C-alpha positions in Angstrom: -29.0 59.1 13.4 -31.8 61.7 13.8 -31.3 64.5 11.3 -33.4 66.9 13.2 -31.2 66.4 16.3 -28.1 66.9 14.3 -29.5 70.0 12.7 -30.1 71.5 16.1 -26.5 70.9 17.1 -25.2 72.4 13.8 -27.4 75.5 14.3 -25.7 76.1 17.7 -22.3 75.5 16.2 -23.0 77.9 13.4 -24.1 80.6 15.9 -20.9 80.1 18.0 -18.7 80.4 15.0 -20.7 83.4 13.8 -20.1 85.1 17.1 -16.3 84.6 16.6 -16.6 86.1 13.1 -18.6 89.0 14.5 -16.1 89.8 17.2 -13.1 89.6 14.8 -14.8 92.0 12.4 -14.7 94.7 15.1 -10.9 94.6 15.1 -10.2 93.4 11.5 -7.4 95.1 9.6 -6.8 95.1 5.9 -3.3 93.9 6.6 -4.8 90.5 7.2 -6.1 90.0 3.7 -4.6 87.2 1.6 -5.2 86.4 -2.1 -6.0 82.9 -3.2 -6.4 84.1 -6.8 -7.5 87.2 -8.8 -10.1 89.0 -6.6 -10.4 85.8 -4.5 -9.8 87.0 -0.9 -9.3 85.2 2.3 -8.2 86.0 5.9 -7.2 84.3 9.1 -10.9 84.7 10.1 -12.1 82.4 7.3 -9.4 79.8 8.3 -10.0 80.1 12.0 -13.8 79.8 11.6 -13.4 76.7 9.4 -11.1 75.0 11.9 -13.8 75.6 14.6 -16.5 74.3 12.4 -14.6 71.1 11.5 -13.7 70.5 15.1 -17.3 70.9 16.2 -18.7 68.7 13.4 -16.3 65.9 14.1 -17.9 65.6 17.6 -21.4 65.6 16.1 -20.8 63.0 13.4 -17.3 61.5 13.7 -17.6 59.2 10.7 -18.3 62.0 8.2 -15.9 63.5 5.7 -15.4 67.1 4.7 -15.5 69.4 1.7 -14.3 72.8 2.9 -13.6 76.1 1.1 -10.3 76.7 2.9 -9.3 73.1 2.6 -8.4 72.7 6.3 -9.9 69.3 5.9 -10.8 67.5 2.6 -11.9 63.9 2.6 -15.1 62.4 1.2 -16.8 60.2 3.7 -18.1 56.7 2.8 -21.7 57.8 3.6 -21.7 61.3 5.0 -19.8 64.4 4.0 -20.1 67.9 5.4 -19.9 70.8 2.9 -18.7 74.0 4.5 -18.2 77.6 3.7 -17.0 79.2 7.0 -17.5 82.7 5.8 -19.6 83.2 2.7 -19.2 86.8 1.6 -15.5 87.3 2.5 -15.2 90.3 0.3 -18.2 91.9 2.1 -16.6 91.0 5.4 -13.3 92.6 4.5 -14.8 95.8 3.3 -17.2 96.1 6.3 -20.4 95.4 4.3 -22.7 93.6 6.7 -23.8 90.7 4.5 -21.9 87.5 5.2 -22.7 84.1 6.6 -21.7 80.7 7.9 -22.9 77.9 5.6 -22.9 74.2 6.6 -24.5 71.3 4.6 -24.6 67.6 5.1 -24.6 65.2 2.2 -25.6 61.5 2.5 -24.0 59.6 -0.5 -25.0 62.0 -3.3 -28.1 63.6 -1.7 -28.1 66.8 0.3 -30.0 66.1 3.5 -29.4 69.1 5.8 -28.5 72.8 5.5 -27.8 75.6 7.9 -27.1 79.2 6.9 -26.4 81.7 9.7 -26.5 85.3 8.5 -24.3 86.9 11.2 -25.2 90.6 11.1 -28.9 90.1 11.4 -28.5 87.1 13.8 -30.8 85.1 11.5 -30.3 81.3 11.3 -32.0 79.5 8.4 -32.0 75.7 8.5 -33.8 72.6 7.2 -33.3 68.9 6.8 -34.8 66.2 4.7 -38.4 65.4 5.7 -38.7 68.6 7.7 -39.9 72.2 7.0 -37.5 75.0 6.7 -37.0 77.4 9.5 -35.8 80.9 10.3 -34.9 81.3 14.0 -37.4 78.6 14.9 -40.3 79.9 12.7 -41.3 77.9 9.6 -40.6 79.7 6.3 -42.0 79.2 2.8 -41.1 80.5 -0.6 -43.1 83.3 -2.2 -46.2 83.0 -4.2 -45.3 85.4 -7.1 -46.8 83.8 -10.2 -44.7 85.6 -12.9 -41.4 87.4 -13.2 -43.2 90.7 -13.6 -44.2 90.4 -9.9 -40.8 89.5 -8.5 -37.6 90.7 -6.8 -34.7 88.6 -8.1 -31.1 88.1 -6.8 -28.0 87.2 -8.7 -24.2 87.3 -8.4 -21.3 88.0 -10.7 -18.1 86.1 -11.4 -15.0 87.7 -9.9 -12.3 86.2 -12.1 -13.7 84.4 -15.1 -15.2 87.0 -17.4 -15.4 85.0 -20.6 -19.2 84.9 -20.5 -19.6 88.4 -19.0 -21.3 90.0 -22.1 -24.0 87.4 -22.3 -24.6 87.5 -18.6 -24.9 91.3 -18.6 -27.3 91.2 -21.6 -29.5 88.7 -19.7 -29.3 90.8 -16.6 -30.5 93.9 -18.6 -33.5 92.0 -20.0 -34.4 90.6 -16.6 -34.0 94.0 -15.0 -36.6 95.4 -17.4 -38.9 92.5 -16.6 -39.1 92.4 -12.8 -39.3 94.7 -9.7 -35.6 94.7 -9.4 -32.4 92.6 -9.1 -30.2 92.6 -6.1 -26.5 91.4 -5.7 -25.7 90.8 -2.0 -22.4 89.0 -2.4 -23.2 85.9 -0.5 -24.8 83.0 -2.4 -25.8 81.3 0.9 -27.7 84.4 1.9 -29.3 84.8 -1.5 -30.6 81.2 -1.3 -31.8 81.6 2.3 -33.7 84.8 1.3 -35.3 83.0 -1.6 -36.4 80.3 0.8 -38.2 82.8 3.1 -39.7 84.8 0.2 -37.7 87.9 0.4 -36.4 87.0 -3.1 -38.6 85.2 -5.5 -35.7 83.6 -7.3 -31.9 83.6 -7.4 -29.6 82.6 -10.3 -25.8 82.5 -10.6 -23.0 80.5 -12.3 -19.4 79.8 -11.5 -20.2 78.7 -8.0 -18.7 76.0 -5.8 -20.5 73.3 -3.9 -19.8 75.0 -0.6 -21.4 78.3 -1.8 -24.8 76.7 -2.5 -25.1 73.3 -0.8 -26.8 74.4 2.5 -29.0 77.0 0.7 -30.3 74.4 -1.8 -31.6 72.2 1.0 -33.3 75.2 2.7 -35.0 76.4 -0.5 -36.3 72.9 -1.4 -37.7 72.3 2.1 -39.3 75.7 2.0 -41.3 74.5 -1.1 -39.0 76.0 -3.7 -37.3 74.5 -6.7 -33.6 74.3 -7.5 -32.2 73.5 -11.0 -29.2 74.4 -13.1 -29.3 76.7 -16.2 -30.4 73.7 -18.4 -33.2 72.9 -16.0 -31.5 69.7 -14.7 -30.8 68.6 -11.1 -26.9 68.8 -11.2 -25.8 72.0 -9.6 -22.3 71.0 -8.4 -20.8 69.8 -11.7 -22.4 72.5 -13.8 -21.5 75.1 -11.0 -24.9 76.8 -11.7 -28.0 77.4 -9.7 -31.5 78.7 -10.4 -33.5 78.7 -7.2 -37.2 79.8 -7.4 -40.5 79.7 -5.7 -41.4 76.9 -8.1 -44.0 79.1 -9.9 -41.7 81.1 -12.2 -39.1 78.4 -12.9 -40.1 77.8 -16.6 -40.3 81.5 -17.3 -36.9 82.3 -15.8 -35.3 79.3 -17.5 -36.7 80.4 -20.9 -35.0 83.7 -20.4 -31.7 82.2 -19.2 -31.6 79.8 -22.0 -31.9 82.5 -24.6 -28.4 83.6 -23.5 -27.0 80.3 -22.2 -28.6 77.7 -24.4 -26.3 75.0 -23.3 -25.7 76.2 -19.8 -22.7 78.3 -18.7 -20.1 75.6 -19.4 
């Protein structure tokens, strides 16, 4: 198996599914909204996109299993498992805010080895695999070189149903806001990570995420020269459901600030 060849095929699949999502957005009606939970929205577009992705990936790597957001297929593979968010930024999509993406990652045993994030509205495809640089539409990308938080633009996200730690998170947000050029909240973790990988953001942090929100973006950030840890500075993002992705230069400074408010992580 050649990871670079598979990555190229996944890029094409992500673009095809992105085109389906783009066309459906033009005729989308609020009547099609469903609720998986409090403020947790989904539509036939998410489900249809996921079915297309699963069908396409089965042709590319038939022996692989799947972790999917909409659970159209869930089975861990003996060696390879795809981790899929067919429409990251569903709330944006439903409200017509043009920031949403297709996110596809490949995990070999416990290691993330490939990631593709296709931001549909800008027609920007970010991708990387183990042993390769990270790319945006065929051009190599790198994380930023900002040496301290005072020089940065940061990104974050907010939980939409579990507000137990909201006060601490908002207090941390306020301190960070006073310490950097600004903080953005785009509503798609995959896009936040991709933008960190190409230097538009210098760092991104969030908690209460799922593996399919961040898997592909983690690969791209790392292959672009960045660093990805959890709120405690450790390597486990999936079980902690936390991510701190940086250019590698401001990790310690950002973690020091996060740990003032979340000394044991968010769990």
